[in-house]
Wavefront OBJ file of the C-alpha trace (Angstrom):
o trace
v 24.009 -2.231 -9.249
v 23.691 -5.273 -7.024
v 22.170 -3.230 -4.230
v 19.515 -1.702 -6.557
v 18.535 -5.190 -7.775
v 18.261 -6.511 -3.915
v 16.244 -3.238 -3.266
v 13.329 -4.144 -5.760
v 11.304 -6.362 -3.471
v 11.136 -7.922 -0.014
v 10.127 -5.048 2.127
v 11.553 -4.424 5.507
v 14.954 -3.507 6.923
v 15.974 -7.197 7.012
v 18.437 -6.976 9.958
v 17.865 -6.548 13.528
v 21.051 -4.684 14.183
v 20.188 -2.173 11.818
v 16.684 -1.772 13.217
v 18.003 -1.338 16.712
v 19.890 1.756 15.265
v 16.783 3.067 13.521
v 14.407 2.818 16.427
v 14.572 6.115 18.347
v 16.458 6.709 21.625
v 14.674 8.270 24.713
v 11.412 7.469 23.267
v 8.205 8.320 25.140
v 4.742 7.851 23.708
v 2.627 10.861 23.656
v -0.393 8.680 24.449
v -0.938 5.806 26.972
v -2.046 2.541 25.924
v -5.815 3.116 26.612
v -5.645 6.742 24.938
v -3.957 5.057 21.862
v -6.874 2.596 21.483
v -9.382 5.492 21.744
v -7.587 7.411 19.376
v -7.017 4.700 16.460
v -10.789 3.781 16.461
v -11.733 7.407 16.108
v -9.289 7.955 13.461
v -10.725 4.683 11.667
v -14.144 5.931 11.824
v -13.003 9.511 10.520
v -11.198 7.959 7.567
v -13.876 5.486 6.491
v -16.544 8.055 6.725
v -14.610 10.919 4.590
v -12.862 8.543 2.195
v -16.573 7.296 1.197
v -17.605 10.779 1.030
v -14.849 12.282 -1.172
v -14.509 9.228 -3.534
v -18.221 8.309 -3.560
v -17.597 4.971 -1.852
v -19.698 2.623 0.342
v -18.367 0.206 2.853
v -18.611 -3.487 1.789
v -17.775 -6.873 3.296
v -14.309 -8.450 2.196
v -13.102 -12.017 2.036
v -10.223 -13.326 4.302
v -9.923 -16.372 2.067
v -10.264 -16.927 -1.667
v -10.158 -19.896 -4.156
v -6.661 -20.665 -5.172
v -7.805 -21.245 -8.717
v -9.596 -17.915 -9.187
v -6.520 -15.680 -9.634
v -8.060 -13.122 -7.121
v -5.210 -13.169 -4.544
v -2.848 -10.396 -4.755
v 0.878 -11.757 -5.348
v 2.307 -8.371 -4.216
v 5.134 -8.439 -6.794
v 6.252 -10.416 -9.925
v 9.231 -12.281 -8.694
v 7.404 -14.889 -6.447
v 9.167 -13.696 -3.234
v 6.041 -13.473 -1.404
v 3.640 -16.172 -1.464
v 0.188 -16.628 0.048
v -0.867 -19.125 2.862
v -2.513 -21.974 1.142
v -4.689 -24.696 2.783
v -6.962 -27.654 1.620
v -10.579 -27.564 2.678
v -11.513 -31.411 2.359
v -15.264 -30.785 2.419
v -17.721 -33.570 1.720
v -14.960 -36.219 2.565
v -13.030 -34.637 -0.310
v -15.801 -35.075 -2.682
v -16.228 -31.522 -3.231
v -12.979 -29.979 -1.948
v -11.473 -26.423 -2.371
v -7.956 -25.203 -2.212
v -8.133 -21.916 -0.398
v -5.548 -19.104 0.184
v -5.432 -16.444 2.935
v -5.675 -12.977 1.102
v -2.490 -10.966 1.009
v -4.655 -7.924 -0.024
v -8.175 -7.643 -1.859
v -6.607 -5.819 -4.833
v -8.107 -7.767 -7.456
v -11.269 -9.159 -5.593
v -12.289 -5.333 -5.252
v -12.479 -4.916 -8.834
v -14.730 -8.108 -9.369
v -16.867 -6.957 -6.468
v -17.537 -3.314 -8.312
v -19.689 -5.579 -10.638
v -20.998 -7.988 -7.861
v -22.375 -4.983 -5.862
v -23.569 -3.234 -8.977
v -21.462 -0.096 -8.935
v -21.977 2.330 -11.694
v -19.225 4.578 -13.169
v -18.156 6.940 -10.523
v -19.210 4.755 -7.791
v -17.099 2.540 -5.655
v -16.448 0.475 -2.561
v -14.293 0.652 0.585
v -13.261 -2.375 2.663
v -11.953 -3.005 6.113
v -9.484 -5.359 4.841
v -7.540 -8.103 6.867
v -4.488 -10.154 5.475
v -1.435 -12.012 6.258
v 1.709 -11.696 4.417
v 4.065 -14.438 5.860
v 7.225 -13.507 3.934
v 7.703 -9.949 5.385
v 10.759 -9.286 7.611
v 9.244 -7.971 10.802
v 10.666 -4.653 11.604
v 9.208 -1.205 12.868
v 6.760 -0.982 10.026
v 6.058 -4.380 8.585
v 3.967 -6.976 10.006
v 2.714 -10.547 9.098
v -0.778 -9.174 9.847
v -2.040 -6.415 7.428
v -5.065 -4.072 7.786
v -5.903 -1.830 5.094
v -8.641 0.275 3.830
v -8.800 -1.393 0.298
v -10.815 0.721 -1.951
v -11.768 0.719 -5.638
v -13.781 3.218 -7.860
v -15.332 2.335 -11.287
v -14.157 4.734 -14.064
v -14.259 5.240 -17.949
v -11.701 4.776 -20.651
v -11.387 8.469 -20.631
v -10.412 8.724 -17.010
v -7.271 6.539 -17.611
v -4.731 9.431 -17.489
v -2.255 11.084 -15.238
v -4.526 14.032 -14.469
v -7.346 12.097 -13.204
v -4.994 9.882 -10.923
v -3.534 13.129 -9.363
v -7.041 14.327 -8.872
v -8.001 11.124 -6.909
v -4.762 11.285 -4.986
v -5.448 14.751 -3.811
v -8.814 13.886 -2.414
v -7.298 10.953 -0.527
v -4.533 13.236 0.812
v -7.286 15.634 1.950
v -8.803 12.858 4.062
v -5.435 11.803 5.612
v -4.512 15.477 6.509
v -8.024 15.841 7.809
v -7.571 12.872 10.118
v -4.384 14.383 11.560
v -6.350 17.673 12.534
v -9.233 15.494 13.900
v -7.215 13.414 16.091
v -5.039 16.323 17.316
v -8.170 18.207 18.364
v -9.146 15.182 20.522
v -5.572 14.742 22.138
v -3.640 18.007 21.886
v -0.438 16.531 23.221
v -0.119 15.060 19.759
v 0.663 18.635 18.291
v 4.322 19.313 19.142
v 7.114 20.988 17.449
v 9.275 17.827 17.609
v 6.989 16.113 15.374
v 6.007 18.387 12.567
v 2.505 18.157 10.893
v 1.984 16.698 7.591
v 2.070 19.257 4.729
v -1.198 20.618 3.173
v -0.224 19.305 -0.075
v 1.565 16.438 -1.559
v 4.569 16.899 -4.026
v 3.895 14.790 -7.194
v 7.215 13.330 -8.751
v 7.777 10.442 -11.272
v 10.139 7.659 -10.408
v 12.347 8.402 -13.231
v 12.748 12.043 -11.995
v 13.846 10.713 -8.654
v 16.392 8.417 -10.305
v 17.849 11.397 -12.333
v 18.424 13.169 -8.893
v 20.063 10.193 -7.269
v 21.266 7.822 -10.158
v 23.729 5.913 -7.879
v 21.303 5.195 -4.975
v 18.936 2.148 -4.580
v 15.339 2.834 -4.353
v 14.650 3.171 -0.590
v 17.692 5.489 -0.211
v 16.342 7.598 -3.165
v 13.047 7.952 -1.400
v 14.705 8.888 1.819
v 16.564 11.524 0.188
v 13.530 13.044 -1.851
v 11.547 12.905 1.449
v 14.026 15.140 3.116
v 13.313 17.785 0.328
v 9.564 17.280 0.164
v 8.182 15.588 3.354
v 5.246 14.048 1.643
v 5.384 12.875 -1.994
v 3.279 10.867 -4.503
v 5.736 8.783 -6.541
v 4.217 8.006 -10.200
v 5.333 5.147 -12.388
v 6.285 2.243 -10.213
v 7.079 -1.006 -12.104
v 8.205 0.072 -15.373
v 11.992 -0.240 -16.160
v 13.524 3.074 -15.532
v 16.847 4.456 -17.240
v 19.152 2.397 -15.137
v 17.213 -0.851 -16.235
v 15.525 -1.401 -12.998
v 11.995 -0.569 -12.069
v 11.546 1.780 -8.998
v 9.994 -1.412 -7.303
v 8.628 -4.720 -8.471
v 5.045 -4.634 -8.878
v 2.523 -7.179 -9.746
v 1.636 -7.474 -13.524
v -2.200 -7.825 -13.057
v -3.556 -4.985 -11.168
v -1.721 -1.505 -11.386
v -1.096 -0.298 -14.805
v 2.589 0.533 -14.863
v 2.997 0.098 -18.740
v 1.040 2.801 -20.376
v 2.779 5.532 -21.966
v 2.292 8.961 -20.492
v 3.793 12.621 -20.741
v 5.307 14.656 -17.860
v 4.006 18.149 -17.199
v 6.905 19.403 -19.353
v 6.225 16.833 -22.227
v 8.673 14.190 -21.528
v 7.669 10.597 -22.351
v 7.048 8.535 -19.263
v 5.366 5.266 -18.217
v 2.765 4.295 -15.500
v -0.547 5.070 -14.166
v 0.235 4.246 -10.502
v 2.182 5.245 -7.591
v 2.846 5.430 -3.651
v 2.243 7.973 -1.190
v 5.217 8.268 1.159
v 5.849 10.670 4.081
v 9.056 11.406 6.125
v 8.946 9.830 9.634
v 10.642 12.038 12.240
v 10.959 9.385 14.692
v 12.740 6.903 12.387
v 14.249 9.228 10.186
v 13.313 7.381 7.121
v 10.509 6.761 4.478
v 7.213 5.845 5.770
v 4.722 4.282 3.103
v 1.013 4.961 3.685
v -0.581 3.676 0.455
v -0.065 2.098 -2.974
v -2.679 2.724 -5.580
v -3.268 3.165 -9.183
v -5.501 2.998 -12.443
v -5.976 -0.703 -13.137
v -4.612 -2.617 -16.128
v -7.402 -3.102 -19.095
v -7.632 -5.575 -21.853
v -4.738 -4.004 -23.784
v -2.168 -3.401 -21.116
v -2.751 -6.685 -19.010
v -1.323 -9.219 -21.497
v 1.450 -6.623 -22.167
v 2.682 -6.737 -18.534
v 2.055 -10.350 -18.015
v 4.405 -10.898 -21.132
v 7.028 -8.581 -19.648
v 6.795 -10.427 -16.364
v 6.959 -13.953 -18.007
v 3.528 -14.752 -16.585
v 1.288 -15.054 -19.620
v -0.096 -18.430 -18.332
v -2.073 -16.335 -15.826
v -4.239 -15.196 -18.705
v -6.226 -18.354 -18.317
v -7.441 -17.566 -14.813
v -11.153 -16.438 -14.375
v -10.195 -12.803 -13.033
v -7.658 -12.409 -16.096
v -10.255 -13.735 -18.560
v -12.889 -11.185 -17.046
v -10.584 -8.226 -18.024
v -9.638 -9.480 -21.404
v -13.316 -10.080 -22.240
v -14.507 -6.732 -20.840
v -16.663 -8.245 -18.107
v -14.836 -6.557 -15.095
v -15.236 -2.667 -14.635
v -12.237 -0.422 -15.398
v -11.207 1.154 -12.254
v -8.861 2.960 -9.984
v -8.029 1.716 -6.540
v -5.589 1.343 -3.783
v -4.919 0.079 -0.294
v -4.346 2.610 2.764
v -2.242 0.812 5.412
v -4.392 1.340 8.717
v -1.759 0.469 11.073
v 0.785 2.495 9.371
v -1.582 5.446 9.393
v -2.269 5.077 12.927
v 1.539 4.830 13.686
v 2.241 8.123 11.976
v -0.694 10.105 13.137
v -0.163 9.070 16.748
v 3.560 9.618 16.648
v 4.380 6.025 17.332
v 7.879 4.320 16.906
v 6.559 0.912 16.003
v 3.762 -0.460 14.275
v 3.098 -2.929 17.108
v 2.039 -0.053 19.416
v -1.258 0.133 17.245
v -1.490 -3.463 16.079
v -1.754 -6.902 17.963
v 0.274 -9.540 16.104
v 3.165 -11.864 16.466
v 6.686 -10.646 16.732
v 10.079 -12.506 17.373
v 11.591 -12.280 20.910
v 14.612 -10.320 19.645
v 12.413 -7.479 18.608
v 10.258 -7.477 21.446
v 13.366 -7.242 23.857
v 14.760 -4.494 21.853
v 11.507 -2.568 21.910
v 11.230 -3.175 25.735
v 14.843 -1.668 26.126
v 13.718 1.511 24.152
v 10.507 1.947 26.076
v 8.366 0.869 23.220
v 5.300 -1.011 24.209
v 4.548 -3.765 21.589
v 1.168 -5.169 21.881
v 0.660 -8.934 21.901
l 1 2 3 4 5 6 7 8 9 10 11 12 13 14 15 16 17 18 19 20 21 22 23 24 25 26 27 28 29 30 31 32 33 34 35 36 37 38 39 40 41 42 43 44 45 46 47 48 49 50 51 52 53 54 55 56 57 58 59 60 61 62 63 64 65 66 67 68 69 70 71 72 73 74 75 76 77 78 79 80 81 82 83 84 85 86 87 88 89 90 91 92 93 94 95 96 97 98 99 100 101 102 103 104 105 106 107 108 109 110 111 112 113 114 115 116 117 118 119 120 121 122 123 124 125 126 127 128 129 130 131 132 133 134 135 136 137 138 139 140 141 142 143 144 145 146 147 148 149 150 151 152 153 154 155 156 157 158 159 160 161 162 163 164 165 166 167 168 169 170 171 172 173 174 175 176 177 178 179 180 181 182 183 184 185 186 187 188 189 190 191 192 193 194 195 196 197 198 199 200 201 202 203 204 205 206 207 208 209 210 211 212 213 214 215 216 217 218 219 220 221 222 223 224 225 226 227 228 229 230 231 232 233 234 235 236 237 238 239 240 241 242 243 244 245 246 247 248 249 250 251 252 253 254 255 256 257 258 259 260 261 262 263 264 265 266 267 268 269 270 271 272 273 274 275 276 277 278 279 280 281 282 283 284 285 286 287 288 289 290 291 292 293 294 295 296 297 298 299 300 301 302 303 304 305 306 307 308 309 310 311 312 313 314 315 316 317 318 319 320 321 322 323 324 325 326 327 328 329 330 331 332 333 334 335 336 337 338 339 340 341 342 343 344 345 346 347 348 349 350 351 352 353 354 355 356 357 358 359 360 361 362 363 364 365 366 367 368 369 370 371 372 373 374 375 376
């Protein structure tokens, strides 16, 4: 059980000795550095265009920093293990100062932005989001620099159900699968039997059902096992305590709804209106998360989740008051990792091959030995 508890938060492998074993041997990139840059920008344009088309979104600007007192920053989890970078803007010789935070994601800002940009029900927005997450362990698919397509769609109360969530997920998967076909048409060398294509359809499965199949394994190992059966899955219900007393993974209490009661397709009681898309990575031979998303909390479920998390004091923040007072639209949304998606579709062994950021010398030396070109 200690392993399960340790596995709830703090993403990344956490050990460079282990990472060295995970990175592939005899690696050779299918695209050179120049081709890689060409491909990732073509993929980026394709996904932005088609994501907006499928979900009725429009591209909008997005903040890099937010006011610390607004409650808009994404805390990522609820155990306090990942905190944002904060700094003081003295402004006007400290007469009108601001304490600002670098965003960790635009999760909550997007929901407020639906109102700011005048989005009606069934309309939404997509952002080219950049963030910094300083508390990540820097491994093959976690970086301190984060880029995401953060999107949000205004919905009605009647849409807050698993069937609607599934329909949106399927549209999103259609875009990702289409991007794979698109880039392989441009660079045929990416289509190879050694790297199987993504399946046409996702397998949908609740976190409770995965626990039932592998009751003695911690979360990441359960995900590795289910992905060997089904190479692309959407895992429902992430955040609510499962039968073993632990949630599948820690989730922040003030954006995704993980407390609402639902029913499985065969009538069993479940919880949660959120989830993750994960795929099997044949290069690293382990789980590869592409997106986290969900139907957002409402005035009823927000205080319940904050109470469970011991964070009721957050209800005084402007963002949280906006939800309680029905001033912010109901919505569904998520963040698709850009570099993670590029890494997968371009058959890359390391996220640093498609994203420029900082890496420790031990990792750069390790990658160099394995013929992995990490950008810096």
